[in-house]
N, CA, C and O atoms as CSV, one atom per row, in Angstrom:
chain,resi,resn,atom,element,x,y,z
A,1,UNK,N,N,157.462,8.181,-77.729
A,1,UNK,CA,C,156.041,7.784,-77.556
A,1,UNK,C,C,155.954,7.714,-75.960
A,1,UNK,O,O,156.810,6.976,-75.472
A,2,UNK,N,N,155.150,8.292,-75.110
A,2,UNK,CA,C,155.376,8.341,-73.598
A,2,UNK,C,C,154.139,7.427,-73.283
A,2,UNK,O,O,153.016,7.735,-73.681
A,3,UNK,N,N,154.400,6.229,-72.514
A,3,UNK,CA,C,153.169,5.324,-71.778
A,3,UNK,C,C,153.201,5.402,-70.420
A,3,UNK,O,O,154.196,5.496,-69.702
A,4,UNK,N,N,152.231,5.364,-70.159
A,4,UNK,CA,C,151.925,5.303,-68.378
A,4,UNK,C,C,151.256,4.004,-68.381
A,4,UNK,O,O,150.438,3.662,-69.234
A,5,UNK,N,N,151.707,3.170,-67.215
A,5,UNK,CA,C,151.739,1.919,-67.189
A,5,UNK,C,C,151.212,2.140,-65.177
A,5,UNK,O,O,151.875,2.718,-64.316
A,6,UNK,N,N,149.974,1.504,-65.026
A,6,UNK,CA,C,149.277,1.148,-63.785
A,6,UNK,C,C,149.714,-0.215,-63.254
A,6,UNK,O,O,149.246,-1.226,-63.778
A,7,UNK,N,N,150.619,-0.308,-62.203
A,7,UNK,CA,C,150.653,-1.942,-61.694
A,7,UNK,C,C,151.908,-2.230,-62.470
A,7,UNK,O,O,151.882,-2.159,-63.699
A,8,UNK,N,N,153.084,-2.574,-61.776
A,8,UNK,CA,C,154.017,-2.972,-62.118
A,8,UNK,C,C,154.430,-4.383,-61.533
A,8,UNK,O,O,155.433,-4.571,-60.845
A,9,UNK,N,N,153.563,-5.291,-61.884
A,9,UNK,CA,C,153.447,-6.467,-61.473
A,9,UNK,C,C,154.031,-7.573,-62.594
A,9,UNK,O,O,154.770,-7.200,-63.506
A,10,UNK,N,N,153.704,-8.692,-62.463
A,10,UNK,CA,C,154.163,-9.425,-63.927
A,10,UNK,C,C,154.204,-8.824,-65.380
A,10,UNK,O,O,155.129,-8.622,-66.167
A,11,UNK,N,N,152.517,-8.566,-65.447
A,11,UNK,CA,C,152.449,-7.905,-66.695
A,11,UNK,C,C,152.828,-6.570,-66.918
A,11,UNK,O,O,153.240,-6.221,-68.024
A,12,UNK,N,N,152.746,-5.915,-66.127
A,12,UNK,CA,C,152.882,-4.665,-66.244
A,12,UNK,C,C,154.722,-4.103,-66.418
A,12,UNK,O,O,155.156,-3.184,-67.112
A,13,UNK,N,N,155.375,-4.921,-65.633
A,13,UNK,CA,C,156.990,-4.659,-65.383
A,13,UNK,C,C,157.711,-4.982,-66.781
A,13,UNK,O,O,158.612,-4.424,-67.408
A,14,UNK,N,N,156.979,-6.049,-66.982
A,14,UNK,CA,C,157.821,-6.831,-68.321
A,14,UNK,C,C,157.108,-6.166,-69.577
A,14,UNK,O,O,157.809,-5.803,-70.521
A,15,UNK,N,N,155.841,-6.013,-69.607
A,15,UNK,CA,C,155.407,-5.092,-70.709
A,15,UNK,C,C,156.182,-3.541,-70.714
A,15,UNK,O,O,156.427,-3.044,-71.813
A,16,UNK,N,N,156.521,-2.870,-69.583
A,16,UNK,CA,C,157.061,-1.783,-69.636
A,16,UNK,C,C,158.344,-1.693,-69.919
A,16,UNK,O,O,158.621,-0.765,-70.679
A,17,UNK,N,N,159.448,-2.523,-69.465
A,17,UNK,CA,C,160.794,-2.692,-69.999
A,17,UNK,C,C,160.680,-2.804,-71.567
A,17,UNK,O,O,161.390,-2.194,-72.367
A,18,UNK,N,N,159.544,-3.794,-71.905
A,18,UNK,CA,C,159.821,-4.174,-73.401
A,18,UNK,C,C,159.489,-2.599,-73.894
A,18,UNK,O,O,160.299,-1.878,-74.476
A,19,UNK,N,N,158.163,-2.246,-73.540
A,19,UNK,CA,C,158.185,-1.005,-74.446
A,19,UNK,C,C,159.212,0.173,-74.509
A,19,UNK,O,O,159.274,0.982,-75.435
A,20,UNK,N,N,160.122,0.156,-73.240
A,20,UNK,CA,C,161.226,0.884,-72.883
A,20,UNK,C,C,162.261,0.332,-74.190
A,20,UNK,O,O,162.580,0.988,-75.182
A,21,UNK,N,N,162.525,-0.590,-73.968
A,21,UNK,CA,C,163.657,-1.435,-74.819
A,21,UNK,C,C,163.352,-1.284,-76.343
A,21,UNK,O,O,164.093,-1.678,-77.244
A,22,UNK,N,N,162.016,-0.584,-76.514
A,22,UNK,CA,C,161.761,-0.416,-78.082
A,22,UNK,C,C,161.845,0.860,-78.352
A,22,UNK,O,O,161.865,1.143,-79.550
A,23,UNK,N,N,161.926,2.092,-77.265
A,23,UNK,CA,C,162.485,3.388,-77.536
A,23,UNK,C,C,161.183,4.049,-76.660
A,23,UNK,O,O,161.124,5.258,-76.437
A,24,UNK,N,N,160.424,3.345,-76.318
A,24,UNK,CA,C,159.356,4.466,-75.617
A,24,UNK,C,C,159.422,4.936,-74.189
A,24,UNK,O,O,159.764,4.048,-73.409
A,25,UNK,N,N,159.202,6.007,-73.702
A,25,UNK,CA,C,159.160,6.906,-72.411
A,25,UNK,C,C,158.084,5.851,-71.909
A,25,UNK,O,O,157.090,5.392,-72.472
A,26,UNK,N,N,158.664,5.614,-70.577
A,26,UNK,CA,C,157.408,4.775,-69.834
A,26,UNK,C,C,157.807,5.155,-68.316
A,26,UNK,O,O,158.937,5.234,-67.834
A,27,UNK,N,N,156.436,5.389,-67.644
A,27,UNK,CA,C,156.486,5.919,-66.327
A,27,UNK,C,C,155.091,4.692,-65.834
A,27,UNK,O,O,153.912,4.617,-66.181
A,28,UNK,N,N,155.832,3.979,-65.012
A,28,UNK,CA,C,155.289,3.098,-64.139
A,28,UNK,C,C,154.626,3.448,-63.032
A,28,UNK,O,O,155.272,3.948,-62.111
A,29,UNK,N,N,153.474,3.290,-62.926
A,29,UNK,CA,C,152.764,3.357,-61.288
A,29,UNK,C,C,152.746,2.233,-60.442
A,29,UNK,O,O,152.153,1.246,-60.877
A,30,UNK,N,N,153.238,2.166,-59.385
A,30,UNK,CA,C,153.507,1.059,-58.411
A,30,UNK,C,C,153.218,2.065,-56.963
A,30,UNK,O,O,153.653,3.159,-56.600
A,31,UNK,N,N,152.254,1.064,-56.380
A,31,UNK,CA,C,151.858,1.805,-54.886
A,31,UNK,C,C,152.776,0.690,-53.730
A,31,UNK,O,O,153.065,0.920,-52.556
A,32,UNK,N,N,153.097,-0.623,-54.609
A,32,UNK,CA,C,153.487,-1.513,-53.659
A,32,UNK,C,C,155.148,-0.979,-53.064
A,32,UNK,O,O,156.100,-1.201,-53.813
A,33,UNK,N,N,155.357,-0.402,-51.938
A,33,UNK,CA,C,156.795,0.017,-51.637
A,33,UNK,C,C,157.787,-1.357,-51.774
A,33,UNK,O,O,158.884,-0.874,-52.057
A,34,UNK,N,N,157.926,-2.731,-51.717
A,34,UNK,CA,C,158.320,-3.352,-51.854
A,34,UNK,C,C,158.844,-3.491,-53.277
A,34,UNK,O,O,159.997,-3.911,-53.378
A,35,UNK,N,N,158.298,-3.257,-54.190
A,35,UNK,CA,C,158.382,-3.450,-55.582
A,35,UNK,C,C,159.169,-2.295,-56.288
A,35,UNK,O,O,160.099,-2.425,-57.084
A,36,UNK,N,N,158.545,-1.029,-55.785
A,36,UNK,CA,C,159.343,-0.215,-55.833
A,36,UNK,C,C,160.867,-0.121,-55.473
A,36,UNK,O,O,161.708,0.387,-56.215
A,37,UNK,N,N,161.096,-0.623,-54.355
A,37,UNK,CA,C,162.333,-0.710,-53.672
A,37,UNK,C,C,163.276,-1.856,-54.516
A,37,UNK,O,O,164.492,-1.700,-54.622
A,38,UNK,N,N,162.595,-2.969,-55.074
A,38,UNK,CA,C,163.366,-3.681,-55.683
A,38,UNK,C,C,163.803,-3.423,-57.040
A,38,UNK,O,O,164.759,-4.032,-57.519
A,39,UNK,N,N,162.871,-2.178,-57.953
A,39,UNK,CA,C,163.082,-1.734,-58.960
A,39,UNK,C,C,164.352,-0.653,-58.587
A,39,UNK,O,O,165.288,-0.393,-59.343
A,40,UNK,N,N,164.197,-0.250,-57.606
A,40,UNK,CA,C,165.247,0.992,-57.242
A,40,UNK,C,C,166.943,0.294,-56.914
A,40,UNK,O,O,168.034,0.860,-56.838
A,41,UNK,N,N,166.598,-0.970,-56.795
A,41,UNK,CA,C,167.798,-1.817,-56.847
A,41,UNK,C,C,168.208,-2.438,-58.417
A,41,UNK,O,O,169.117,-3.264,-58.502
A,42,UNK,N,N,167.685,-2.110,-59.277
A,42,UNK,CA,C,167.614,-2.531,-60.743
A,42,UNK,C,C,167.237,-4.001,-60.763
A,42,UNK,O,O,168.005,-4.698,-61.426
A,43,UNK,N,N,166.244,-4.608,-60.194
A,43,UNK,CA,C,165.699,-5.814,-60.006
A,43,UNK,C,C,164.157,-5.869,-60.076
A,43,UNK,O,O,163.500,-4.878,-59.755
A,44,UNK,N,N,163.552,-7.044,-60.504
A,44,UNK,CA,C,162.306,-7.220,-60.511
A,44,UNK,C,C,162.239,-8.099,-59.230
A,44,UNK,O,O,163.181,-8.635,-58.646
A,45,UNK,N,N,160.878,-8.127,-58.913
A,45,UNK,CA,C,160.295,-8.928,-57.567
A,45,UNK,C,C,159.950,-10.604,-58.332
A,45,UNK,O,O,159.382,-11.554,-57.792
A,46,UNK,N,N,160.332,-10.548,-59.278
A,46,UNK,CA,C,159.927,-12.020,-59.671
A,46,UNK,C,C,161.120,-12.435,-60.695
A,46,UNK,O,O,161.823,-11.596,-61.258
A,47,UNK,N,N,161.226,-13.551,-60.828
A,47,UNK,CA,C,162.238,-14.103,-61.987
A,47,UNK,C,C,161.611,-14.094,-63.485
A,47,UNK,O,O,160.535,-14.631,-63.747
A,48,UNK,N,N,162.485,-13.362,-64.509
A,48,UNK,CA,C,161.790,-13.352,-65.744
A,48,UNK,C,C,163.237,-13.382,-66.502
A,48,UNK,O,O,163.902,-12.347,-66.502
A,49,UNK,N,N,163.748,-14.594,-67.168
A,49,UNK,CA,C,165.287,-14.254,-67.901
A,49,UNK,C,C,165.328,-13.174,-68.148
A,49,UNK,O,O,164.363,-12.534,-68.566
A,50,UNK,N,N,166.673,-12.635,-67.909
A,50,UNK,CA,C,167.307,-11.208,-68.833
A,50,UNK,C,C,166.462,-9.715,-68.086
A,50,UNK,O,O,166.903,-8.579,-68.263
A,51,UNK,N,N,165.253,-10.005,-67.287
A,51,UNK,CA,C,164.740,-8.922,-67.081
A,51,UNK,C,C,165.545,-8.034,-66.068
A,51,UNK,O,O,165.390,-6.815,-66.006
A,52,UNK,N,N,166.243,-8.597,-65.438
A,52,UNK,CA,C,166.940,-7.530,-64.430
A,52,UNK,C,C,168.051,-6.949,-65.169
A,52,UNK,O,O,168.554,-5.900,-64.766
A,53,UNK,N,N,168.504,-7.564,-66.269
A,53,UNK,CA,C,169.541,-7.031,-67.122
A,53,UNK,C,C,168.883,-5.468,-67.996
A,53,UNK,O,O,169.441,-4.374,-68.090
A,54,UNK,N,N,167.558,-5.895,-68.521
A,54,UNK,CA,C,166.927,-4.618,-69.220
A,54,UNK,C,C,166.693,-3.937,-68.111
A,54,UNK,O,O,167.392,-2.924,-68.138
A,55,UNK,N,N,165.905,-4.004,-66.921
A,55,UNK,CA,C,165.805,-2.929,-65.916
A,55,UNK,C,C,166.989,-2.097,-65.843
A,55,UNK,O,O,166.943,-0.873,-65.959
A,56,UNK,N,N,168.324,-2.933,-65.602
A,56,UNK,CA,C,169.336,-1.860,-65.549
A,56,UNK,C,C,169.623,-1.138,-66.587
A,56,UNK,O,O,169.991,0.010,-66.337
A,57,UNK,N,N,169.570,-1.454,-67.675
A,57,UNK,CA,C,169.725,-0.503,-68.892
A,57,UNK,C,C,168.773,0.437,-68.841
A,57,UNK,O,O,169.269,1.512,-69.179
A,58,UNK,N,N,167.355,0.558,-68.512
A,58,UNK,CA,C,166.422,1.547,-68.518
A,58,UNK,C,C,165.910,2.209,-67.897
A,58,UNK,O,O,165.306,3.204,-68.298
A,59,UNK,N,N,166.040,1.714,-66.318
A,59,UNK,CA,C,165.869,2.164,-65.149
A,59,UNK,C,C,166.538,3.512,-65.218
A,59,UNK,O,O,167.727,3.650,-65.506
A,60,UNK,N,N,165.535,4.714,-64.877
A,60,UNK,CA,C,165.896,6.347,-64.699
A,60,UNK,C,C,166.337,6.542,-65.922
A,60,UNK,O,O,166.834,7.668,-65.947
A,61,UNK,N,N,166.406,6.091,-66.836
A,61,UNK,CA,C,166.808,6.255,-68.565
A,61,UNK,C,C,165.087,6.790,-68.975
A,61,UNK,O,O,164.470,7.814,-68.684
A,62,UNK,N,N,164.810,5.882,-69.565
A,62,UNK,CA,C,163.517,5.897,-70.358
A,62,UNK,C,C,162.714,4.878,-69.564
A,62,UNK,O,O,161.817,4.450,-70.290
A,63,UNK,N,N,162.685,4.349,-68.411
A,63,UNK,CA,C,161.710,3.548,-67.647
A,63,UNK,C,C,161.937,4.206,-66.142
A,63,UNK,O,O,163.016,4.147,-65.553
A,64,UNK,N,N,160.767,4.832,-65.622
A,64,UNK,CA,C,160.415,5.211,-64.232
A,64,UNK,C,C,159.645,4.826,-63.704
A,64,UNK,O,O,158.507,4.902,-64.168
A,65,UNK,N,N,159.892,4.210,-62.449
A,65,UNK,CA,C,158.740,4.004,-61.500
A,65,UNK,C,C,158.479,4.950,-60.420
A,65,UNK,O,O,159.279,5.445,-59.626
A,66,UNK,N,N,157.189,5.119,-60.532
A,66,UNK,CA,C,156.712,6.684,-59.729
A,66,UNK,C,C,155.528,5.961,-58.670
A,66,UNK,O,O,155.141,4.872,-59.093
A,67,UNK,N,N,154.985,6.345,-57.539
A,67,UNK,CA,C,153.777,6.214,-57.061
A,67,UNK,C,C,152.612,6.631,-57.634
A,67,UNK,O,O,151.512,6.093,-57.504
A,68,UNK,N,N,152.909,7.713,-58.343
A,68,UNK,CA,C,151.518,8.450,-59.237
A,68,UNK,C,C,152.006,9.060,-60.369
A,68,UNK,O,O,153.139,9.507,-60.547
A,69,UNK,N,N,150.932,9.044,-61.230
A,69,UNK,CA,C,151.645,9.870,-62.600
A,69,UNK,C,C,151.663,11.299,-62.378
A,69,UNK,O,O,152.227,11.968,-63.243
A,70,UNK,N,N,151.122,11.936,-61.321
A,70,UNK,CA,C,150.904,13.417,-61.057
A,70,UNK,C,C,152.381,13.593,-60.788
A,70,UNK,O,O,152.846,14.666,-61.171
A,71,UNK,N,N,153.331,12.614,-60.112
A,71,UNK,CA,C,154.862,13.044,-60.166
A,71,UNK,C,C,155.676,12.737,-61.138
A,71,UNK,O,O,156.886,12.706,-60.911
A,72,UNK,N,N,155.140,12.436,-62.473
A,72,UNK,CA,C,155.959,12.215,-63.544
A,72,UNK,C,C,156.423,14.071,-64.120
A,72,UNK,O,O,155.985,15.153,-63.729
A,73,UNK,N,N,157.240,13.798,-64.943
A,73,UNK,CA,C,157.356,15.375,-65.460
A,73,UNK,C,C,155.801,15.939,-66.526
A,73,UNK,O,O,155.178,15.124,-67.206
A,74,UNK,N,N,155.627,16.629,-66.493
A,74,UNK,CA,C,154.511,17.469,-67.129
A,74,UNK,C,C,154.465,17.259,-68.627
A,74,UNK,O,O,154.582,18.189,-69.424
A,75,UNK,N,N,154.311,16.153,-68.931
A,75,UNK,CA,C,154.240,16.347,-70.485
A,75,UNK,C,C,152.781,15.390,-70.442
A,75,UNK,O,O,152.137,14.821,-69.561
A,76,UNK,N,N,152.652,15.598,-72.164
A,76,UNK,CA,C,151.882,14.488,-72.808
A,76,UNK,C,C,151.630,13.291,-72.514
A,76,UNK,O,O,152.801,12.915,-72.559
A,77,UNK,N,N,151.033,12.321,-72.233
A,77,UNK,CA,C,151.088,10.790,-72.337
A,77,UNK,C,C,150.431,10.737,-73.481
A,77,UNK,O,O,149.701,11.670,-73.816
A,78,UNK,N,N,150.625,9.438,-74.383
A,78,UNK,CA,C,150.193,8.865,-75.671
A,78,UNK,C,C,148.994,7.804,-75.324
A,78,UNK,O,O,147.864,7.875,-75.809
A,79,UNK,N,N,149.436,6.818,-74.409
A,79,UNK,CA,C,148.844,5.964,-73.924
A,79,UNK,C,C,148.486,5.742,-72.549
A,79,UNK,O,O,148.757,6.776,-71.939
A,80,UNK,N,N,148.037,4.933,-71.828
A,80,UNK,CA,C,147.993,4.082,-70.534
A,80,UNK,C,C,147.430,2.779,-70.978
A,80,UNK,O,O,146.704,2.276,-71.835
A,81,UNK,N,N,148.240,2.470,-69.815
A,81,UNK,CA,C,147.851,0.474,-69.749
A,81,UNK,C,C,147.794,0.403,-68.199
A,81,UNK,O,O,148.591,0.771,-67.336
A,82,UNK,N,N,146.892,-0.041,-68.158
A,82,UNK,CA,C,146.217,-0.318,-66.849
A,82,UNK,C,C,146.724,-2.052,-66.540
A,82,UNK,O,O,146.509,-2.860,-67.444
A,83,UNK,N,N,147.191,-2.391,-65.627
A,83,UNK,CA,C,147.540,-4.018,-65.694
A,83,UNK,C,C,147.446,-4.260,-64.134
A,83,UNK,O,O,148.311,-5.016,-63.692
A,84,UNK,N,N,146.573,-3.763,-63.259
A,84,UNK,CA,C,146.515,-4.144,-61.890
A,84,UNK,C,C,145.487,-5.774,-62.170
A,84,UNK,O,O,144.765,-6.236,-63.054
A,85,UNK,N,N,146.046,-6.228,-60.669
A,85,UNK,CA,C,145.331,-7.897,-60.525
A,85,UNK,C,C,143.828,-7.539,-60.328
A,85,UNK,O,O,143.333,-6.539,-59.809
A,86,UNK,N,N,143.224,-8.661,-60.900
A,86,UNK,CA,C,141.619,-8.468,-61.041
A,86,UNK,C,C,141.370,-10.183,-60.262
A,86,UNK,O,O,141.173,-11.272,-60.800
A,87,UNK,N,N,141.476,-9.830,-58.946
A,87,UNK,CA,C,141.172,-10.991,-58.510
A,87,UNK,C,C,139.770,-11.274,-58.126
A,87,UNK,O,O,139.063,-10.283,-57.945
A,88,UNK,N,N,139.104,-12.734,-57.929
A,88,UNK,CA,C,137.486,-13.225,-57.997
A,88,UNK,C,C,137.155,-12.341,-56.215
A,88,UNK,O,O,137.916,-12.110,-55.276
A,89,UNK,N,N,135.910,-12.110,-56.398
A,89,UNK,CA,C,135.063,-11.923,-55.402
A,89,UNK,C,C,135.238,-13.034,-54.214
A,89,UNK,O,O,135.480,-14.118,-54.746
A,90,UNK,N,N,135.217,-13.091,-53.453
A,90,UNK,CA,C,135.297,-14.511,-52.153
A,90,UNK,C,C,133.971,-14.904,-52.350
A,90,UNK,O,O,132.928,-14.259,-52.455
A,91,UNK,N,N,134.356,-16.687,-52.395
A,91,UNK,CA,C,133.186,-17.380,-52.594
A,91,UNK,C,C,132.341,-17.135,-53.742
A,91,UNK,O,O,131.143,-17.407,-53.663
A,92,UNK,N,N,132.919,-16.569,-54.977
A,92,UNK,CA,C,131.968,-16.362,-56.358
A,92,UNK,C,C,133.172,-16.221,-57.399
A,92,UNK,O,O,134.302,-15.811,-57.136
A,93,UNK,N,N,132.697,-16.642,-58.619
A,93,UNK,CA,C,133.353,-16.653,-59.621
A,93,UNK,C,C,133.238,-15.042,-60.433
A,93,UNK,O,O,133.545,-14.792,-61.599
A,94,UNK,N,N,132.711,-14.125,-59.420
A,94,UNK,CA,C,132.820,-12.938,-60.317
A,94,UNK,C,C,133.860,-11.896,-59.651
A,94,UNK,O,O,134.125,-11.624,-58.480
A,95,UNK,N,N,134.367,-11.401,-60.975
A,95,UNK,CA,C,135.620,-10.611,-61.002
A,95,UNK,C,C,135.305,-9.268,-59.778
A,95,UNK,O,O,134.175,-8.785,-59.704
A,96,UNK,N,N,136.530,-8.738,-58.811
A,96,UNK,CA,C,136.547,-7.892,-58.031
A,96,UNK,C,C,137.387,-6.658,-59.072
A,96,UNK,O,O,138.482,-6.761,-59.626
A,97,UNK,N,N,136.681,-5.822,-59.075
A,97,UNK,CA,C,136.818,-4.822,-60.561
A,97,UNK,C,C,137.366,-3.459,-59.623
A,97,UNK,O,O,137.511,-2.378,-60.194
A,98,UNK,N,N,137.637,-3.591,-58.242
A,98,UNK,CA,C,137.837,-2.189,-57.110
A,98,UNK,C,C,138.996,-1.969,-57.841
A,98,UNK,O,O,138.870,-1.066,-58.669
A,99,UNK,N,N,140.462,-2.691,-57.788
A,99,UNK,CA,C,141.648,-2.154,-58.277
A,99,UNK,C,C,141.791,-1.582,-59.796
A,99,UNK,O,O,142.736,-0.907,-60.203
A,100,UNK,N,N,140.535,-2.037,-60.625
A,100,UNK,CA,C,140.823,-1.410,-62.170
A,100,UNK,C,C,139.821,0.136,-61.751
A,100,UNK,O,O,140.143,1.256,-62.149
A,101,UNK,N,N,138.602,-0.154,-60.887
A,101,UNK,CA,C,138.353,1.505,-60.627
A,101,UNK,C,C,139.321,2.176,-60.072
A,101,UNK,O,O,139.531,3.304,-60.519
A,102,UNK,N,N,140.048,1.740,-59.114
A,102,UNK,CA,C,141.050,2.893,-58.687
A,102,UNK,C,C,141.843,3.521,-59.625
A,102,UNK,O,O,141.991,4.723,-59.845
A,103,UNK,N,N,142.469,2.284,-60.293
A,103,UNK,CA,C,143.580,2.662,-61.219
A,103,UNK,C,C,142.962,3.450,-62.240
A,103,UNK,O,O,143.679,4.405,-62.541
A,104,UNK,N,N,141.688,3.384,-63.001
A,104,UNK,CA,C,141.137,4.446,-63.741
A,104,UNK,C,C,140.977,5.842,-63.087
A,104,UNK,O,O,141.303,6.908,-63.609
A,105,UNK,N,N,140.352,5.647,-61.707
A,105,UNK,CA,C,140.609,7.250,-61.231
A,105,UNK,C,C,141.425,7.879,-60.790
A,105,UNK,O,O,141.221,9.017,-60.366
A,106,UNK,N,N,142.879,7.134,-60.775
A,106,UNK,CA,C,143.866,7.747,-60.311
A,106,UNK,C,C,144.739,8.519,-62.057
A,106,UNK,O,O,145.739,9.232,-61.975
A,107,UNK,N,N,144.239,8.246,-63.106
A,107,UNK,CA,C,144.237,8.962,-64.300
A,107,UNK,C,C,143.911,10.100,-64.694
A,107,UNK,O,O,144.558,10.782,-65.488
A,108,UNK,N,N,142.258,10.571,-63.853
A,108,UNK,CA,C,141.698,11.485,-64.231
A,108,UNK,C,C,142.333,12.899,-64.233
A,108,UNK,O,O,142.080,13.827,-65.001
A,109,UNK,N,N,143.169,12.860,-63.256
A,109,UNK,CA,C,144.031,14.410,-63.093
A,109,UNK,C,C,144.854,14.619,-64.389
A,109,UNK,O,O,145.186,15.764,-64.695
A,110,UNK,N,N,145.226,13.470,-65.229
A,110,UNK,CA,C,146.240,13.670,-66.451
A,110,UNK,C,C,145.505,13.215,-67.833
A,110,UNK,O,O,145.974,13.454,-68.946
A,111,UNK,N,N,144.224,12.492,-67.582
A,111,UNK,CA,C,143.734,12.258,-68.771
A,111,UNK,C,C,142.839,13.430,-69.624
A,111,UNK,O,O,141.858,13.970,-69.114
A,112,UNK,N,N,143.297,13.727,-70.927
A,112,UNK,CA,C,142.601,14.434,-71.376
A,112,UNK,C,C,141.858,14.182,-72.284
A,112,UNK,O,O,141.343,15.135,-72.869
A,113,UNK,N,N,141.619,13.109,-72.618
A,113,UNK,CA,C,140.566,12.272,-73.384
A,113,UNK,C,C,141.133,11.970,-74.961
A,113,UNK,O,O,140.455,11.400,-75.815
A,114,UNK,N,N,142.410,12.433,-75.150
A,114,UNK,CA,C,142.768,11.996,-76.600
A,114,UNK,C,C,143.733,10.784,-76.277
A,114,UNK,O,O,144.295,10.344,-77.280
A,115,UNK,N,N,144.039,10.160,-75.101
A,115,UNK,CA,C,144.902,9.180,-74.679
A,115,UNK,C,C,144.437,7.821,-75.072
A,115,UNK,O,O,143.284,7.556,-74.730
A,116,UNK,N,N,145.091,6.915,-75.715
A,116,UNK,CA,C,144.721,5.273,-75.361
A,116,UNK,C,C,144.825,4.881,-74.271
A,116,UNK,O,O,145.883,4.993,-73.650
A,117,UNK,N,N,143.772,4.337,-73.783
A,117,UNK,CA,C,143.519,3.534,-72.265
A,117,UNK,C,C,143.510,2.020,-72.833
A,117,UNK,O,O,142.943,1.725,-73.885
A,118,UNK,N,N,144.062,1.278,-72.183
A,118,UNK,CA,C,144.141,-0.002,-72.515
A,118,UNK,C,C,144.202,-0.880,-70.776
A,118,UNK,O,O,145.027,-0.610,-69.903
A,119,UNK,N,N,143.183,-1.847,-70.675
A,119,UNK,CA,C,143.052,-2.396,-69.644
A,119,UNK,C,C,143.414,-3.994,-70.140
A,119,UNK,O,O,142.752,-4.816,-70.775
A,120,UNK,N,N,144.908,-4.040,-69.489
A,120,UNK,CA,C,145.333,-5.568,-69.500
A,120,UNK,C,C,145.606,-6.363,-68.050
A,120,UNK,O,O,146.507,-6.507,-67.223
A,121,UNK,N,N,144.112,-6.819,-68.318
A,121,UNK,CA,C,144.192,-7.943,-66.717
A,121,UNK,C,C,143.794,-9.259,-66.917
A,121,UNK,O,O,143.041,-9.570,-67.840
A,122,UNK,N,N,144.232,-10.025,-66.144
A,122,UNK,CA,C,143.690,-11.294,-66.005
A,122,UNK,C,C,142.922,-12.045,-64.907
A,122,UNK,O,O,143.405,-12.140,-63.778
A,123,UNK,N,N,141.799,-12.550,-65.206
A,123,UNK,CA,C,141.102,-12.994,-64.210
A,123,UNK,C,C,140.795,-14.463,-64.345
A,123,UNK,O,O,140.180,-15.084,-65.211
A,124,UNK,N,N,141.436,-14.863,-63.174
A,124,UNK,CA,C,141.471,-16.557,-62.524
A,124,UNK,C,C,139.672,-17.023,-62.668
A,124,UNK,O,O,138.742,-16.377,-62.186
A,125,UNK,N,N,139.573,-18.215,-63.409
A,125,UNK,CA,C,138.425,-18.757,-62.814
A,125,UNK,C,C,138.372,-20.364,-62.416
A,125,UNK,O,O,137.363,-20.837,-61.894
């Protein structure tokens, strides 16, 4: 199974490494250069027990961090999981869905209509 994960924050990175640990090929999109740099050194940008060890096992094997999925090898994806943040709008209790919209738009060039798309995001209230 090949999975594309948009956003390698707390949710996306742990989910991606867990999927890689179960044999999936995972391509994670991350636009934050600090997070990409940490992953290039086989470490997470936050603490989670054993996560760095698992990153070192799977990184560049069946877990790949890319700045967009267009840079992934041209193979079919089975699923996309969007795990970008969903902050509240300023002075409001309504979520700002701009990051989710951008994430969905980033998939347009490689989405063929057959893949499962999951949005996994937390909104604080």
